[in-house]
N, C-alpha and C positions, 0 to 999 in steps of 0.2 A: 581559403577556408577560413574559419573561423578559430579565435581564441576560448579556450574551453578552460578550465579549473575541475579537475577532476578529485576532490582531496585539497592538498597542498599542490598537487605535480597539474603542471600548465603543458598543456595537448593543443592542435589543431584537430580541428572535424570537418570534415566536409558537409555542407547541408543535406548537398544532396543524395548521397549514399550513403552517409551517417557511417562515411568510414573515420578509423581515427589515426592520425600520422603524431610517434611517439617518438621522438630524435634520442639518442642513444644512455643519454644521461635520464632522461624520466625514466624511460623502460625500466634502468636495473631499480627506480629510485622503487619504483612498483616492485617489482618483482620483490625487492630484499625488507619493504617495510609494508607488515600486515594491514596497519590505518591506512597508506593507501588501495592496498587489496579490497578493503572492505567498502572504501567508497568504490569502486570500480564496479562491486559488487551491487549496487546500491545502483544502477542507472538501469533505467528498463527496458526490457529484452523483447528483442520481439518472437516469431516464432523463428522454430529453424532451418535452413535452409534445405528443399527439398535434392535427389543427388539431379533431380533436372538443371533443377537452379543452379546448383554450384558446377556443372558444366556449360552450363550457359554463361555461366561468368568467370569461364578461365581465363584468364589474361593477362600479360607482362604487365605491370605500370613502371610509368616513369616513377623517380623521389623526386621529392615537391625541392628540392634544394638546389638537385646537381640535373635534374632531368634525365640522369644519364635510367633506361629499363634497371630497375631492380631483381634480382636471385627471390626466384621462388623457394624455401626451403620452410620443413615440419620445424612449427619452435621444439628446441631443445630435442628434438628428434625421434623424438618419441609421442608426443601431445596431441597424432591425429589435428594439426588445427595450420594447415599453412599458412606461412607471412608473406608478405614482399621483405623483403630488406637489402638495402643501402649501406656498405660497413662501413663506410665513410659519414654518415649521416643519422639511421635509427631507421623504423621497424612500420609501414603500415597493414595496420589492421582492417581488414575488411568489416561490416556492421558485425556485431558481439563478438566478432574473435576475443578482441582484447579480454570482455569477460568469460571466456571459456577458457587463455588462458589463468588467467587467476584463479579460476577454478582447479583448472592442474597443477598448480602452484601450490594451492592452499591442501589439494589430496596430495601432498609429501612428490609431485610426480618430478619437479627439477630438482630435488634433494634424491630422488634415484635416479636419474637420466646422470646428474654427476657423478653418483657413486658408478651406474652400470660406466663409465665412459673411464676412471680410475680405475678398474678392475678390468676393460678393454687393456686399459696401457699397461699395462703391470702384466698382464696374458702374454700381450708379445713382447715386453720387453723379455718377459721370462721365454718366449719362443729364442727369441733371438739371441741370449746368453747361451742357450742348449744348443743352437746349431755353429753359433761361434768355439765354442767350446770343443762339440766333437769336429769342427773342421782345424783345431789346434793354433787356432788364432785367438789372441792377446789384446787383442784393438780394442775392442767393446769401451772401455771407457774416453779413447781418445775423441776428438772432438770431432764434427762429421766432415771437416774437410781431408780427413786421410784417407780417405777411400776416394775422393772427388781426385785427388792430385794422383794418385796413384792409379788412375784409368779404369777402376775395378766393375764388376759388373752392375743389374739394375738389384741383383740381392742386394749390396751393401749400397747401391742408392738406397732401396727402402730403409737399409737399418738405419743409413744415414739422417732422413726424414723423422724417423721415429725417436733417434735421439737427440734430434733437435726440437721435439716435444717433451725433451725428458730434461733435458740439460743446460739449452740455451737461453735459459729462464732467466 
């Protein structure tokens, strides 16, 4: 891959497929900085892929840093752009995916996804609180290890997981 600079962000580009590798810091910079987004939008784009092209190109790719296969995830869970992610090292964007992500961010998609995620967590927290009140339990504010130490069931384990998102940060 070749080093490229888009705006002031350093990325890597594959000269064959025109895919782009962004390490975690570079992607965060692009997501947060409108000037960097403008630079990405200034890159010439190609014709959109057809559904047949997408299915033909569907494959798991290795991380360029650690060579482990990356996970395919929808960016922000709702962008309709599936990217390849190595949690430890960064994100691979196939041709034109970075541009589509920036367009999604500029249209307010990332802010809406964050708000939806917060709303969903709050809804789950309220459901748990209601269930705990109904069962007469007052352990809601305790640390997640409370249920595990007492060998409680799957519902309590689920509550532990959600509590860890809410209280262990």
